[in-house]
N, C-alpha and C positions, 0 to 999 in steps of 0.2 A: 504494500500500500504506500502511496506517496502522500506526503504532507502538502500543505497549501503552498509551500515554497520549494518543493522538490522539482527537479526537471520533469517534463512531461514524459510518460512512458513511450518507448519506441513505437512508431507507427501511429501515434495519437494525432499527428498533423499539427497544423498551426491555425486552425479555424478560430481559436479564441484570441488570436493576436489581431491588432488593428490592421486594416488593409495596407497601410503605408509601410508596415514592418514585415510583411510576409515575403517580399522579394528577398530581403536580406536573410530571413530565416531559412528560406529554401536554398539560397546560395551557400550559406554557412556549412551545410552538410558536406560540400565537396571542396571547400577551400583547403589548399595545401600550404605548408610552411613557406615555400619560396614565393607564394603569391602575396604574402604579407611582409616578408623581410628577406634581404639578401645576406643576413648574418646567420650563419649556421650555428646550431646548438653545439656546445662543447662535447667532446666524446665522453668525458667524465666531469663530475663536479657540477657546480651551478646550484644555487639554492632554489628549490621549488617554491613558487609563489603564484598568486592569482589576483586579477583585478576584476571588479564588477563594472561592466559596460552597461549602464542602466538607461534604457529609453523610456521616456514618459510623454504624456500629452499635456502640454502646458496651455495657458490661456491663449497664446498666440501660435500654437502649433507644436509639432513634435520637437522634443528636446533631449539633451543628454545631461546626466548628473556628473559634475566634476567637483574637485576640491583643490584648494591651494595649500601646499605643504608649508609648515612653519619655517621661517627663515633660519632658525637655530638648529635645524636637523643636520646630521652629518652627511647624509646622502640626498641628492636632488632637492636641496634646501630651496624653499620659495617657489618651486615649480608647480604649475597646475598638473593634476593627474586624475586618474580614475581612483575611486576608493579601492583599497586592497592591501595585500601584504603577504608575508611568508606563510607557508603551510605549517601548521602544528602537527605533531604526531597523531593527535586524535582526529584530525581531518581525514585521514585515510590516504589511499593510494593516489599519488600525483597524476597517474594515468587513468584514474577512475573518478570516484565522487569527491576526492580531495579538493580539487580546485574550486568547485562551486560551494562547498562547505566553507572553505577559507574565505572566498570572496564575500559571501553573505556575512560571515562573522566579522570580518574586518570592516566591511561597510557599516554594519550596525555600530561597531565600536567607534568608528571615526565620525559618522554623520548622525547617528541616532535613528536611522530609518528602521521600520518594522519589516523584518524579512518575510513575514506572512503575506505581505502585499506585493511580493516580488515573484514573477513567473520566469524562471530560467528557460531559455529555448535553445541554447547552443553553447558549446565550449570550443573555441578556436584552437588551432595548433599552438603548441608552446613556442615562445619566442625568447631569445637570449638578449640580455642587456649587459654588454661587456663591462661597462664602467662600474656597475654594482655587483655583477656576478649572479644576478637573479635569472632564473628560467621561468618566464611568466606565461600563465594560461589566461587569455582574455575570456571571461564568462559573459555571454550576452543575455540580457534579461529585459523583460517588459514590466514596468512599474504599474501594475494593474490597479493597485489601491495605494496611492501616494499618502505618505505621512509626513509631518513636519521634520525637517532636517536642519542641523546646525553643528558647528564644531563641538565635539565632546571633550577634547583635550587640547587646549590652546598651545601646549608645548609640541604637539604633533601637527595640528591642523589649524591654519589661519582663517580659512573660510570655506563654506560649502555653497555651491551655486549651480545653476543650470544654464545651458546655452542652447538656443534654438538650432535645429539642423539647418534651417534656411540661412541663418547667420553664418554658420560654419561653411556652408556651400557657396556663400556669396564671394565672388572673385575679389571684391574690394577688401576682404578680410584675410586673404590668403597670401602666402609668400614662401620663400625658402630661407630657413634659419641658417646663419653662418656663424659657427663658433670658432674662437681663436685656435682650438685644437685641430681644426680642419673639418670638423663635422658639418655636414650639410644635410638638410632634410626639410620636409614640409612643416609649415607652422601656420598658426591662426591667431590673428590679432582680434580677440573678442573679450568681452566682459572685463575690460580694463586690465588685461594681462596678455601675455604671449604664450600660447600653448605650443610646445615644441617637443623634440625628443621622441621617446617611445610613445607617449600618449598621442601626439600629433600624427605619428606614423600609422597608428591603429585607426584613428579617426579618418585619415586620408583614405585608407582601404575600405572602411565601412561606408563612406560616402559613395565610393565607386560601386561596391557590390550591392548597396541598397538602392542604387539608381538615383541618388540625390546629387551626384557630382555635376558641377558646371565647369566649363572651360576656364582656366585661370593661368596667370602668368608665373611660371616657375622661375623665371629670370628676375623676379622682384626679390632682391636680397634684403633680409632683415638681420643685421649683425647683432650678435649677442656679446655682452661684455664678459670679462674674464671671471667674474663672480657667478655667472649664470650656470 
């Protein structure tokens, strides 16, 4: 038996998802790792983790839930990101139910959302973040019963916010982030911040597979400073 926030059983389909989300849900079944990132998983090592990619229906249309990490953190300080974190032993198998359990637990701890209102519909292939050594499973979910969210620990989370998919897809808000280290990748200037790195890379692919992407200028460079 599945609980209110368990993934749907195999073969149950996606009829309970809003129409605008079904294209992504269908595509997610066949997405391969190299269709999301050109960085290969390490042959050994890497700390299993998961992020919750939570889609909701806001007053002005479909949106994504994001948070801004506290500036005092050791890794990825001040960066916008999806809720999430490392798998704990009690979460279970990293290649089984572990990622969605960890994603829900971490999202609740960081934002205060009620997991019972979250409907998971896919887990994407694991992706590697070399700078932190995390092997991350993006867990896709529908926020079918939204609840209030806010930072639960200011030492870890500076703010919690949503961004409309239409705003993320708007070419005026898109560009290529350029880091002094040589990193280049998609970025989004939205919600008074710059979303870049791993989070922006995942959003870029979701816009494509969800059918929301609009032509944009990847030659528009948005330099990042040394502290970013």
